N, C-alpha and C positions, 0 to 999 in steps of 0.2 A: 610554691612553698616547699621548703626543705623537708624531706622525710627525716623524722627524729628517730635515730637508731641508737638503742642502748647496746653498747659494744661488749658489755660483760654483766649480764644478769645471771641469776641462778635459779634452779629448781631445787627442791628438797625431796629426796627420794621417800615415797611412802613405804610403809612396812610391806605392803602386798607385792611391791616390785620384785623383791628378792625371792619370793616364793612362787609367784605366778609366771614370771618370765625366765627364771633360771632353768637350765637343763636339769633333769632329775638327778643325774649323777653328782651334781654339785649342790643340791638343795640343802644339805646339812652343813655346808661349809661356808656359805655366802654370808655377807654382813647381816647381823641381826640387831635390832634395837631392843635392849633389855634394861631393866631397872637394877641398880645396885642396892646395897643394904640400906642406903639412906633414901631410896625411892627416886633417885636421879637417873634419867635416861642415859645409858652408855651404849656404845657400839662395840659389838664383838664380832670377830672373824674367826671361824673354826674354834669357837668356844673361848677365845682369848680376847681381852680388851684390845681394841685397835691401838697399835703402838703409838704413844705420844698423843693420843686423842685428848683434846681439851675436856675437862671434867663436865662442863655444862653444855653438852653438844646441842641440845634442843634450843637452849637460849641463844646460842650462836647463830641459829637459823631463823630468828625472829627479830624484826626491826626493834631496836632499843632493848633487846633481850638481856644484855649484860649490864645495863645501867644500874640495876639494883641487885646486889649479890644474893640477898635473901629470896627475892622473887625469882631470880635466875635459877636457883636450885630446885624450885618447884615446877618450872616450866617443863613440859613434856611434848612428845610428838603430837599429842592431841591438841596442843595449843598453836600449832603452825597455822599461818594464814592459808586459807584455801588456795589463794593464788600461787602458793609455793609448789603445789603438786597437781592442780586441776586446771586444764587449759582454758575452759570458759571463764573461770574466776580470774585467771591470769590476764585474759584480755580485758576484763572489767577493770582490773587495777591499772593496766596500761592505758585504757581509754580515760580513766579518771586523772591520770598523770599527764596525758598528752604524748605518750610514747607510741610511735607507729610500728616499730619493729624491735623485737628483743632477740638478742643473741644469747643463747642459754647454755650455761655450764653446769656440771654436777655440783653437789656439795660433798657428801661422803664419797661420791664417785671419783673425786680427784685422787683418791688413793687406789682405785681399782688397778690401774695399769702398772703399779709398782709392787703388787703383792708378790711374795717370794716364790710362790708356786705359779709358774707361767701358765699352766692350764687353767687354774682357778682365776688368774688375772684375765685371761682371754674370755672365759665363760662369763665373768662378771661384766666385762665390757659389752659383750654381745647382749646380755640380758638388759642392761641399762639402755643401750642404743635401740633395741627393739621396743622397749617401753617408750622411749622418747620419740620414736617414729610415730607411734600411736598418739602421743601427746601433741605433737606438732601438726598432725594430719588435718585437723579441722581448720587450721589457719596457716596454710602453706606459705603465704607471703608476709606473715607477721611473726611467726615463731620459727627459730632456726636452732637445731641441735648442734653443738660443738661436741663431737663424739670422742670420748676417751678411748685410747687404744693402748694395748698392753706392750709398751716399749721395753719392758723387762725381757721380752723375746722379740727381736727385730722382725723375724719372719712372720710371727703371729700378728704383730702390729701392722705389717704390710697387708696381710690377708684381711684384717678387720677394716683397715682404712679403705681398701679396694671395695669391700662389701658395702660399707655404708655410703660411699660415694656413688657407686653404680646402682645399688638397689634401693637406697633411701633418699638419694639426692642431697646428701650432706655436703656442705661447702668447706668444712674445717674440722680438724681433729685436735684434741687436747692432749698435751703432754706436760710433765712437770719440768722445771728448770734443774732440779736436783740430779745427781748422777744415778743412772740406772746401772746396777751391777758394778758400781764404782767406775763407770766410764763417763767421762765428760761428753757433752753434746758434740764436740769437735772430733770425737773418736771416729776413725774410718769405719768402724763396725756399723755405724748408722748411715753410711752412704747409700745403701740400697733403699732405705726409708726415705731419705731426702729426695732421691731420684724418682721414686714412685709418686711422692707428693707433688713434685714438679710436673710429672707426666699427667697426673690426674687433675692438675690445677686446683689442688686442695691446700688451703691455708694451714700452716702449723701454728697453733695457738699455745704459747708457753704460759701456763697459769700456775702461779705459786700456791702453796698451801702450807699449813703448819701442823700436819699430822701425817701418820703413816710410817712406813718402815725406812724411808730413805734418809741418807745423811743430809743434815739441814744446818745451815749457818746459824750459829749462836746457841744451838741446843745443848752443846756440851758445856757451855759456860754459864748460861742463864737458866734459872729454874721455872719462872712463871710465864703465863701466857702473854701478858703485856710485853715483856722483854723479848720473848721469842717472836711474836708477831711483828714488832717494830723492826727487829733485825732481819729476820728470815726473808720476808717478802722482797725488800729492795736488794739485799745482798745476793740472794739466789738469782734474781733477775739480772743483776749486773754481771755476775759470773757467766750466766747463760748468754747474755749479749756479747761478752768478750769471746766466748767459744764460737758463737755463730759468725761474728764479724772477723775476728782475728785468727780464728782457727781454719779459715779457708772454705767454710760451708757455702757462704753466699758467692764466693768466687767460682766454686765448682758448679753451683746451681743458680744461675742468674735470674731465673724466672720463679724461684721459690718465694712465697710470701710468708712472713713470720710476724706474729703479734706477741707482745709482752704485756701481761695483764696482772692486776691485783696489787701492784706496788706503787700506785700513783704515777704521776708523770714528771715530777720535779727532778728525779735522778738523772734523766736521760741527757740533758744538756751538759752537765758536769762530766758525766761518764764518757760521752763521745769525745769531748775535748781531751780528756785524760788518755783515752785510747789512741787518739790521733797523735798526741804529743809523744807517747812512748813507742808507738809504731814507727815514728820517724827516727827516734833515738836508738831503739833496740829492735828494729825490723828484721835484723839478721837472725833473731831468735824465733821468727814466725815463718809459716809457709810463704811462698812468693805471693805478694798481694799488690797488684797494679794500682789499686785504689786505696784511699784512706778508709779506716773503719767507718767513719761517719758517712762517707759516700755510699758504702754498701748499705748502711742502715737507711739512709734517705731513699735509696733506690728500691728497697725490698721490705722494709720493716715498718711496724706501727707500734704505738704504745698507748695504753689507756690512762685516763686521769679521772679523778673524781670532780664533780662540779664545783666543789669548794676548795680545790687544790690551790694553795696560795702561790705555787710556783707556775701556774698556768701562763700568766702574762710573760714571765721571764723566759719560759721555754719558747713561746711564740716570738719573743724579741730576738731569739737566736736563729730565727728563720726555720723553725721546725713545725710550722703550722700544718704542713702536709702529712704529718705522721701522727697527729694527736686525735684520739677518739675519746668521747666521754663515756663513763660507765656508772651505773647505779649501784651495783652489787646487791640489789634487791633479791631476796628478802633478808639478807644477813644482818647481823646486829648493828653494824656500823653504817648502814644505808640511811639516806634521808627519805622517809616515807611517812606521810605524803609530802609532796612539794619538791621532788627532785628536779623536775624540768624547770620549774620556776626558779630554783636555785641556780641551775645551769644558765638560764637566760640572764639572770642578774650578773653572773660572773662574766658573761660574754658581752654585756651591753655596750661597753666602750670599744670593742674590737670592730674592725671593718666587717661589713656584711658578708663578704666572700669568705673571710676567716671563720666567722660564726657558722656559716653553712658547712664548712669543712669539718669543724669539730662536732657539730650537732648530728651529722649524718653522712656527708659525702666521703669522708675518709674511711669510715666504717664500711660503707658500701664497697669501696675499692678493696679494702683489706679482706673482706669475707667473700669477694667474688659475686656480689649482688648486682653488679652493673656489667 
């Protein structure tokens, strides 16, 4: 029977994490969950509201939390599902759903690696990853941390990646698709990072988010969370995909594994076709690439999709079944809970059995180095 692997689940950081795990020198500067004048939970860093942070941050981290705006404003960190931050409760939720393995990403922690102060970014990543090591320890074959690293400082990111892989057994590290220090992911400044990831056999997980200090597609043009979320996730991932495939990263590092998450899977077929078309027509504007962008992607990359992704069958029809992984996004507001695995099985019922096995777990196992 296929092992059911959730390729992109989340934890929600408890308040105690930032005080109990952070080094004393940074204790007054790390993220804090506080209430604003209306009694709504907000996240502050160094006493300032987290840049571009959605107003109802607690509601975002609760299944269905944003469906009713009046209720959403009243939800707080005290209303989080215990499975969001407590490992034994997480396993109970997984067992109830039929999930065998969860690949776990941060929530607020998706902003850690992009903090303007590199030392604070590195300290925040260390604290989170140490907490997650304790979180995953009781269930080493079922819970896997995808460790955020402070790519705002490449050397510090390498140090943290090496630490979590060698000391904690981490299989993958998380970065954002957005530009760090206004540098695209194809910038040669990142070459030592890619080289070290390849040497460590550590997957690079590119996970988008709609908060933090980084330049983000759509934010200058659109004011509300709906618009920003709809635009930022797929467009940032498309740009990151272009940088990784057409910028020569995968040509230089042929054993590097890269995953693209949080944007659905429907964009990838169209985007690879477009990259191939214009790499053929305008390839003289790119670094020397012996392969088509889509060939690099098929060789080294993966993309997550939601169980109800309407484009799932279309992407499979394009021959991309080897790179698709399903993701729950649990416990965030837009996840299906309960019933996510049932929804996945319904979406896959007409697919060949071997394709179902790939989407439900085999591709994720290859992506995250679990085989």
